[in-house]
C-alpha positions in Angstrom: 34.3 -58.4 6.3 31.3 -60.7 6.3 31.4 -63.0 3.3 28.0 -63.9 1.8 27.2 -66.5 -0.8 23.9 -65.8 -2.6 22.3 -68.5 -4.8 19.4 -68.0 -7.2 18.4 -67.0 -10.7 19.5 -63.8 -12.3 17.8 -61.7 -15.1 19.3 -62.4 -18.5 18.9 -60.8 -21.9 16.1 -63.1 -22.9 14.5 -64.0 -19.6 13.6 -62.6 -16.2 11.1 -63.1 -13.4 10.3 -62.0 -9.9 12.9 -64.2 -8.1 15.6 -63.3 -10.6 15.0 -59.6 -10.0 14.9 -60.2 -6.3 18.3 -62.0 -6.4 19.8 -59.1 -8.4 18.4 -56.5 -6.0 19.6 -58.4 -2.9 23.1 -58.8 -4.3 23.3 -55.0 -5.1 22.1 -54.0 -1.6 24.4 -56.5 0.2 27.4 -55.0 -1.6 26.1 -51.5 -0.8 26.1 -52.5 2.9 29.7 -53.4 2.7 29.6 -57.2 2.5 31.7 -59.4 0.2 29.3 -61.1 -2.1 29.6 -64.1 -4.5 26.4 -64.9 -6.5 25.9 -68.5 -7.6 23.5 -68.8 -10.5 22.9 -70.8 -13.7 25.7 -68.9 -15.3 28.0 -71.2 -17.4 31.1 -69.1 -16.8 32.5 -66.8 -14.2 31.6 -63.1 -14.7 32.5 -59.9 -13.1 29.3 -58.0 -12.3 30.0 -54.6 -10.8 31.3 -55.3 -7.4 30.6 -59.0 -7.0 31.5 -62.3 -8.7 29.0 -64.6 -10.5 29.8 -68.3 -10.4 28.1 -71.4 -11.7 25.7 -72.9 -9.1 27.5 -76.2 -9.5 30.6 -74.8 -8.0 29.1 -73.6 -4.7 30.2 -76.6 -2.6 33.8 -76.5 -3.9 34.2 -72.7 -3.4 32.6 -73.0 0.0 35.4 -75.3 1.1 38.0 -72.9 -0.4 36.6 -69.6 0.8 34.5 -70.4 3.9 31.4 -68.2 3.7 29.9 -66.7 6.8 26.4 -67.0 5.4 24.6 -68.7 2.5 21.3 -67.2 1.3 19.5 -69.2 -1.4 16.2 -69.6 -3.2 14.2 -72.2 -5.1 16.0 -75.4 -6.2 19.4 -73.5 -5.9 19.3 -74.5 -2.2 19.8 -78.1 -3.1 23.4 -77.3 -4.0 24.1 -76.2 -0.4 22.5 -79.0 1.6 25.9 -80.7 2.2 27.8 -77.4 2.9 28.6 -77.3 6.6 30.1 -74.9 9.2 28.1 -71.9 8.0 24.7 -70.3 8.6 22.3 -71.2 5.7 19.1 -69.4 4.9 16.5 -70.7 2.5 14.1 -68.1 1.1 10.5 -69.1 0.3 9.1 -67.1 -2.6 5.9 -69.1 -2.7 4.5 -72.6 -2.5 3.6 -75.5 -4.8 0.1 -75.8 -6.2 -1.6 -78.1 -8.7 -2.3 -75.3 -11.1 1.4 -74.9 -11.7 2.7 -78.5 -11.1 1.6 -82.0 -12.0 1.0 -84.4 -9.1 4.5 -86.0 -9.3 6.3 -82.6 -9.4 4.0 -81.3 -6.6 5.1 -84.1 -4.2 8.7 -83.9 -5.2 8.7 -80.2 -4.4 7.2 -80.9 -1.0 9.9 -83.5 -0.2 12.6 -81.1 -1.3 11.3 -78.5 1.1 11.3 -81.1 3.9 15.0 -81.9 3.1 16.0 -78.2 3.0 14.3 -77.7 6.4 16.5 -80.4 7.9 19.7 -79.1 6.3 19.3 -75.3 6.6 19.6 -73.1 9.7 16.6 -70.8 8.8 13.7 -70.8 6.4 12.1 -67.4 5.7 8.9 -66.5 3.8 8.3 -63.5 1.6 4.9 -62.7 3.1 2.5 -63.7 5.8 0.4 -65.4 3.1 3.4 -67.6 2.0 4.2 -68.4 5.6 0.6 -69.4 6.3 0.3 -71.8 3.3 3.6 -73.5 4.0 3.0 -73.9 7.7 -0.7 -74.6 7.9 -1.2 -76.7 4.7 2.3 -78.2 4.1 3.4 -78.5 7.7 6.7 -76.8 7.0 8.2 -74.9 9.9 9.0 -71.3 8.8 11.2 -69.2 11.1 10.1 -65.8 10.0 9.5 -63.2 7.2 11.7 -61.2 4.9 10.4 -58.1 3.3 10.4 -57.8 -0.5 12.0 -54.6 -1.7 13.6 -52.9 -4.7 17.2 -51.8 -4.9 18.1 -48.2 -4.2 19.2 -47.8 -7.9 15.9 -49.2 -9.1 13.9 -46.9 -6.8 15.8 -43.9 -8.2 15.2 -45.1 -11.7 11.4 -45.6 -11.2 10.8 -42.4 -9.3 12.7 -40.2 -11.9 10.8 -41.6 -14.9 8.4 -39.2 -16.7 4.9 -40.3 -15.6 3.1 -37.1 -16.5 2.2 -38.1 -20.1 1.0 -41.6 -19.7 -0.6 -43.4 -22.7 -4.0 -45.2 -22.7 -2.2 -48.5 -22.0 -3.0 -51.4 -19.6 0.1 -53.4 -18.7 0.8 -57.0 -17.6 4.4 -58.0 -16.7 5.2 -61.6 -15.8 5.4 -65.2 -16.9 2.8 -66.5 -19.3 1.6 -69.4 -17.2 -2.0 -70.6 -16.2 -1.7 -69.5 -12.5 -1.4 -65.8 -13.6 -4.9 -65.9 -15.2 -3.8 -63.8 -18.2 -6.7 -65.4 -20.1 -9.1 -63.5 -17.8 -7.3 -60.3 -18.5 -7.7 -60.8 -22.2 -11.3 -61.9 -22.1 -12.4 -58.9 -20.0 -10.3 -56.5 -22.0 -12.0 -57.6 -25.2 -15.4 -57.1 -23.5 -14.6 -53.5 -22.7 -13.7 -52.7 -26.3 -12.1 -49.4 -25.3 -9.5 -47.4 -27.2 -6.8 -48.6 -24.9 -3.9 -50.9 -25.6 -3.3 -54.1 -23.5 0.4 -54.7 -23.4 1.6 -58.2 -22.3 5.3 -58.4 -21.4 6.7 -61.8 -20.7 7.2 -65.3 -22.0 6.0 -68.8 -21.1 4.2 -71.9 -22.2 0.8 -70.2 -22.4 1.9 -67.7 -25.1 0.4 -69.6 -28.1 -3.0 -70.2 -26.4 -3.2 -66.6 -25.3 -2.4 -65.2 -28.8 -5.1 -67.5 -30.1 -7.5 -66.1 -27.5 -6.6 -62.5 -28.5 -7.4 -63.5 -32.1 -5.1 -60.9 -33.7 -6.9 -58.1 -32.0 -4.8 -55.0 -32.8 -5.5 -53.5 -29.3 -3.6 -56.4 -27.6 0.2 -56.4 -28.0 2.4 -59.4 -27.0 5.8 -57.8 -26.6 7.7 -60.9 -25.4 10.7 -61.0 -23.1 12.3 -57.6 -22.4 15.3 -56.6 -20.3 14.5 -55.2 -16.9 15.6 -51.6 -18.0 13.2 -51.8 -21.0 10.3 -52.9 -18.8 10.7 -49.8 -16.6 9.8 -47.7 -19.6 6.6 -49.7 -20.1 5.6 -48.9 -16.5 6.1 -45.2 -17.1 4.0 -45.3 -20.3 1.0 -47.3 -18.9 -1.9 -46.0 -16.8 -3.1 -49.3 -15.4 -1.2 -52.4 -14.2 -3.1 -55.6 -13.9 -2.0 -59.0 -12.4 -4.7 -61.6 -11.5 -3.0 -64.5 -9.7 -5.3 -65.1 -6.7 -2.5 -67.0 -4.8 0.3 -64.6 -5.6 2.9 -65.1 -2.8 3.7 -61.3 -3.1 4.6 -60.0 -6.6 7.5 -57.6 -7.0 5.8 -56.1 -10.0 3.3 -54.5 -7.8 6.0 -52.4 -6.2 7.3 -51.3 -9.6 3.8 -50.4 -10.7 3.2 -48.3 -7.5 6.4 -46.3 -8.0 5.3 -45.3 -11.5 1.9 -44.1 -10.5 -0.1 -46.9 -12.1 -3.6 -47.7 -11.0 -3.5 -51.4 -10.0 -6.0 -54.2 -10.6 -5.3 -57.2 -8.4 -7.1 -60.0 -6.6 -8.2 -59.5 -3.0 -6.2 -62.5 -1.9 -2.4 -63.1 -1.8 0.7 -61.7 -0.2 0.3 -58.2 -1.9 -3.0 -57.4 -0.2 -1.6 -55.8 3.0 0.7 -53.6 0.9 -2.0 -52.5 -1.6 -4.6 -51.7 1.0 -2.3 -49.0 2.3 
């Protein structure tokens, strides 16, 4: 049986995110396909999660020497823990790219140097969309070997497609981190201009929360619901009529898939990795 080590963030009770959901879905599907899977994350102790183990990311090198994986798949800074692991195929997954709206100049250049180091130490680098591949290759001169397609797990697809979406409320939904790149301030400003009888629900957490609440100015039609578990978020999709996400440089956005499967109208920029999918 092929042994696969998977390294990346995982959703927790108080936090989540697109990459975390992706890691969880990938782990579930690799197990479903019959592979032996160990997930290395920022977990502080070993856990048994359904049919795979979860280990601390700091132990990946030690366990690699003991258990000899056939393949390592990793994302974000988690790949740094595998750069000195040898005698196995290593795949680094690009979920996006650095930009100065998200990072200061120092962190921006450090991230670029890290990508160059990973390129030297990993067998393959794959991008989550043509848009992500283009930015990394044409602007940052990082050789990308190919693409991987974003998807949802079979279990999540079943959950989303069996939700009751016939009695939707007059709700507009945003799901994601509360950071400047997501342009949530534009969502709030334009919602306030409309002055409709709808509710704008903002699900997520992040450094922009205080400024966004101040912008909303205690308007009762804008609801900040904070961090929710992934299962709770699915209910919000089924209740809402419109999903909106306004990051013009979105590498892909797994939330678009979730919104599509729950029959939401989608408001999105006409740039980014999601464009090809939504145009269909």
